[in-house]
C-alpha positions in Angstrom: 90.2 -165.2 -153.4 87.6 -167.7 -153.2 87.0 -170.3 -150.7 87.2 -174.3 -151.7 84.5 -176.9 -151.0 84.7 -180.6 -151.3 81.3 -182.6 -152.2 80.4 -186.1 -151.7 77.4 -187.0 -153.9 76.3 -189.8 -152.1 72.5 -191.8 -152.7 71.6 -190.8 -149.2 73.1 -187.8 -148.2 75.2 -184.5 -149.8 78.7 -184.3 -147.7 80.2 -180.5 -148.7 83.3 -179.7 -146.7 83.8 -176.3 -146.1 87.2 -174.6 -146.0 86.5 -171.1 -144.5 85.3 -172.9 -141.9 86.9 -176.1 -141.6 83.3 -177.8 -141.5 81.3 -180.7 -143.1 77.6 -180.0 -144.2 75.7 -183.6 -143.5 72.1 -183.3 -145.6 69.8 -185.4 -147.1 69.7 -185.8 -150.8 66.5 -185.5 -151.3 65.1 -182.8 -153.4 60.4 -182.1 -153.4 59.5 -180.4 -156.7 56.0 -179.1 -156.8 54.4 -178.4 -160.5 56.9 -180.6 -162.2 59.7 -178.4 -161.8 59.6 -176.1 -158.9 61.4 -176.9 -155.9 59.3 -176.8 -153.0 62.2 -178.1 -150.5 65.2 -179.9 -150.1 67.9 -182.0 -147.9 66.4 -183.0 -144.3 63.0 -180.8 -144.9 62.4 -182.9 -148.0 63.6 -186.2 -146.7 60.8 -185.3 -144.0 58.0 -185.3 -146.6 59.5 -188.8 -148.1 56.5 -191.6 -148.3 54.1 -188.8 -146.8 53.7 -186.1 -149.3 50.6 -185.1 -151.4 50.4 -186.0 -155.5 51.5 -183.1 -156.6 54.4 -182.6 -154.7 57.1 -185.2 -155.7 60.3 -186.0 -153.3 63.2 -188.5 -155.0 66.6 -188.6 -154.7 69.2 -186.7 -157.7 72.0 -189.7 -157.0 70.7 -193.4 -157.5 73.6 -196.3 -157.6 76.6 -193.9 -157.4 75.3 -191.9 -160.4 73.3 -188.4 -161.3 69.8 -189.8 -162.2 68.2 -185.7 -162.3 71.0 -183.3 -163.7 68.8 -180.5 -163.2 66.9 -181.1 -159.5 71.0 -181.6 -158.7 72.0 -178.6 -160.1 69.7 -176.4 -158.7 69.8 -178.5 -155.3 73.4 -178.5 -154.4 73.8 -174.4 -155.6 71.0 -173.5 -153.2 73.0 -175.3 -150.5 76.6 -173.8 -151.3 74.7 -170.3 -151.0 71.9 -170.5 -148.2 72.9 -173.2 -145.5 76.7 -172.2 -146.0 76.6 -168.5 -147.4 79.2 -169.4 -149.9 80.3 -166.4 -152.1 80.6 -169.3 -154.8 82.5 -166.7 -157.7 85.9 -167.9 -158.3 85.7 -170.6 -155.5 87.6 -174.2 -156.0 85.1 -177.4 -156.3 86.5 -180.6 -155.8 83.7 -183.4 -156.3 84.4 -187.4 -155.9 82.9 -189.8 -158.6 83.1 -193.8 -158.4 85.4 -195.3 -160.4 83.7 -197.8 -161.8 81.6 -195.6 -163.8 81.6 -194.5 -167.5 83.6 -191.3 -168.4 79.8 -189.7 -169.1 78.1 -190.1 -165.7 81.8 -188.6 -164.2 81.7 -185.4 -166.7 78.4 -185.1 -165.5 79.3 -184.0 -161.6 81.4 -181.9 -163.3 78.9 -179.9 -165.5 77.1 -179.3 -162.8 79.4 -176.4 -161.8 80.3 -175.9 -165.3 77.3 -175.9 -167.0 75.6 -173.9 -164.4 75.7 -169.4 -163.9 78.3 -169.0 -161.4 81.7 -168.3 -162.8 84.0 -171.1 -160.7 87.9 -171.0 -160.6 88.4 -174.7 -160.6 85.8 -178.0 -160.7 87.7 -181.1 -160.4 87.0 -184.2 -160.2 88.8 -186.9 -157.7 87.9 -190.6 -157.3 86.4 -191.6 -154.8 88.9 -194.5 -153.4 91.1 -191.9 -152.7 89.5 -189.4 -150.9 88.3 -191.9 -148.7 91.5 -193.2 -148.1 92.9 -189.1 -147.6 90.0 -189.0 -145.4 90.5 -191.8 -142.9 94.4 -190.0 -142.9 96.7 -192.9 -144.9 99.6 -191.4 -147.2 98.4 -193.3 -150.4 101.1 -191.9 -151.7 103.1 -195.3 -150.0 103.9 -198.4 -151.5 101.2 -199.4 -149.0 98.2 -201.9 -149.9 95.4 -200.6 -148.3 91.8 -202.1 -148.9 88.5 -199.7 -148.5 85.1 -201.2 -148.6 83.0 -197.9 -148.8 78.9 -198.9 -148.4 77.0 -196.3 -148.9 72.9 -196.0 -149.8 72.8 -197.4 -153.1 76.4 -198.5 -154.1 79.5 -200.9 -152.2 82.7 -199.7 -153.4 85.6 -202.4 -152.5 88.9 -201.2 -153.2 92.8 -202.0 -153.0 94.6 -199.3 -153.4 98.9 -198.6 -153.4 101.3 -195.6 -154.9 98.2 -193.1 -155.2 96.4 -195.7 -157.6 93.7 -197.8 -157.6 95.4 -201.4 -158.2 91.5 -202.8 -158.3 88.2 -201.6 -157.7 84.8 -202.7 -158.2 81.2 -200.7 -157.7 78.8 -202.8 -156.8 74.9 -201.9 -157.4 73.9 -202.6 -153.8 74.1 -200.9 -150.1 72.1 -199.8 -147.0 69.1 -199.2 -149.0 69.0 -202.7 -150.2 68.7 -203.7 -146.5 66.2 -201.5 -146.5 64.3 -203.3 -148.6 64.8 -206.4 -147.1 63.4 -205.1 -144.2 59.9 -204.3 -145.8 59.7 -207.4 -147.3 60.5 -209.7 -144.4 58.1 -207.5 -142.6 55.0 -208.0 -144.8 56.0 -211.9 -145.9 56.3 -213.2 -142.3 54.3 -210.9 -140.0 51.5 -209.3 -142.8 53.2 -206.0 -142.3 53.4 -203.1 -144.5 56.1 -200.4 -143.4 57.5 -197.5 -145.1 61.2 -197.5 -146.1 61.7 -195.2 -143.9 60.6 -197.3 -141.0 63.1 -200.0 -142.0 66.0 -197.4 -142.2 65.2 -196.7 -138.4 64.9 -199.9 -137.8 67.9 -200.9 -138.9 69.8 -198.3 -137.2 68.1 -198.7 -134.4 67.5 -202.6 -133.3 70.0 -203.8 -136.5 73.0 -205.7 -136.0 75.2 -208.2 -138.6 75.7 -211.1 -135.7 73.1 -212.8 -134.2 72.4 -212.7 -130.7 70.9 -209.0 -130.6 68.6 -208.4 -127.5 67.2 -204.6 -128.8 63.7 -204.4 -129.4 61.4 -201.2 -131.1 57.5 -200.7 -131.2 56.4 -199.4 -135.2 53.3 -198.8 -136.7 52.4 -200.4 -139.4 49.3 -202.1 -141.8 48.1 -205.1 -141.0 47.9 -206.1 -145.2 44.9 -208.3 -144.0 42.6 -206.0 -142.0 44.4 -203.0 -144.0 44.4 -201.3 -140.5 47.3 -199.2 -139.0 48.4 -201.1 -135.9 51.2 -201.2 -133.6 54.0 -203.9 -133.8 57.1 -204.3 -131.3 60.3 -205.7 -133.5 63.1 -207.7 -132.1 66.9 -208.1 -133.5 66.5 -211.1 -133.9 63.6 -210.6 -136.6 66.0 -207.4 -138.8 68.9 -210.0 -138.6 67.2 -212.4 -140.5 66.0 -209.9 -143.2 69.3 -208.6 -143.9 71.9 -211.6 -143.1 71.5 -212.6 -146.8 72.3 -209.4 -148.4 75.1 -208.8 -145.4 76.8 -212.0 -146.6 76.6 -211.6 -150.4 78.3 -208.1 -149.3 81.2 -210.1 -147.7 81.1 -212.6 -150.3 82.3 -209.6 -153.0 85.0 -208.8 -150.3 86.2 -212.1 -150.5 86.8 -212.4 -154.1 88.2 -208.8 -154.6 90.8 -210.4 -152.0 91.5 -213.8 -153.7 92.6 -210.8 -156.8 95.3 -208.9 -154.4 98.9 -210.1 -155.4 100.3 -211.5 -152.7 102.6 -208.4 -151.7 100.1 -205.9 -151.4 97.6 -209.2 -149.5 99.9 -209.1 -147.2 99.8 -205.4 -146.6 96.4 -206.0 -145.7 96.6 -208.4 -143.5 98.5 -206.4 -141.6 96.8 -203.1 -141.8 93.2 -204.3 -141.9 89.7 -203.6 -144.0 88.6 -200.1 -143.5 84.8 -199.6 -143.3 83.3 -196.6 -144.9 80.0 -195.5 -145.7 76.9 -194.9 -144.0 76.3 -198.3 -144.3 79.2 -199.3 -141.9 78.1 -197.7 -138.7 75.6 -201.3 -138.5 76.2 -202.7 -134.8 78.8 -205.6 -134.9 79.3 -205.4 -138.8 83.4 -205.0 -138.3 83.3 -208.2 -136.1 80.6 -209.7 -139.1 83.4 -209.5 -141.6 86.5 -210.3 -139.5 84.9 -213.8 -138.8 84.0 -214.1 -142.2 87.9 -212.9 -143.6 90.0 -213.4 -140.8 91.5 -210.1 -141.2 91.2 -207.1 -139.0 88.1 -204.6 -139.8 88.2 -201.1 -138.7 85.2 -199.0 -139.0 86.3 -195.5 -139.2 85.3 -192.5 -137.4 83.0 -190.5 -139.2 82.7 -193.0 -141.4 80.0 -191.2 -143.8 82.0 -188.0 -144.1 85.5 -189.3 -144.7 85.3 -188.6 -148.2 84.6 -184.9 -147.4 87.2 -185.4 -145.6 90.0 -186.7 -148.0 88.4 -183.7 -150.3 89.7 -181.3 -148.4 93.0 -182.5 -148.3 92.8 -182.3 -152.2 92.3 -179.0 -151.8 94.4 -178.0 -149.3 97.7 -180.5 -149.6 100.1 -179.5 -151.8 101.4 -183.4 -151.5 97.7 -184.5 -153.0 96.4 -182.2 -155.2 98.1 -184.2 -158.0 94.5 -186.1 -157.1 92.0 -183.5 -158.3 91.9 -184.0 -162.2 89.4 -182.2 -165.1 87.9 -184.5 -167.6 88.7 -182.6 -170.5 92.3 -182.5 -169.6 92.8 -186.2 -168.6 93.8 -188.6 -170.5 92.5 -192.3 -169.8 94.4 -195.2 -170.9 
């Protein structure tokens, strides 16, 4: 009997739940290619080359805005990770992949085709709507007649969903997430301090001293290039600077959450007020983000434990619990209406 794997193709990180070891592999969704089509490195090793590689090595992210942007490299990398990093015996294995709901059917099918169009003969390759897997990974019983709101803040996207009775009452995929915050930090540092920094440095600043509220006291010394002199310099950055850079982006995300709440039917809105709003995805780990959302919406906000891995956990529930098996579907057998 083959193993079962639940796979969450995030823009920044690839998460794979291996049911045989009951563990999650969380690896950077990055590939380094040499000579146009030969994989040189992948995962965290490839990410370490980002913004540092010579011209003959291209470092890229195969998933963009929630969909597969580079099919061939994504296929090569995920099969390599399964076989090498997890030591998986792929023949006759079950694969369940999380897909955003607000994308086209062709884009959804591409996730399934990664495996169906490979040389490996899998037993089953199924898809699961990402918000459903997210809720199951949090530990919620999505089959109950209770409204639940989940805000999944990923690298390129933010998915706002309301779930009840095993279905999506509403969902919205926004094409901005944590990477937009990084870009805003890069822009702010250049505009205010004439300092040019890379996106990796911006991401580190966000994760180490970033905050969603004023009053942060963190400081960090970085190295950037002075735009005027052209020379590299050390520069101390404080939390207030990072907050100034990202506050508009955070307000935009929160405004979309409030718009989604305005559309929720009254009875489900009552449930959400009682249970709170759940924040998942790597972007939810920004310091004080829950407090910021709480002040803006007057609803309790819960940042989930291991928030970047809740979808992978939920996919394991689909693979292993007969109660939730129905949430896995195949594109060619599913009827959309």
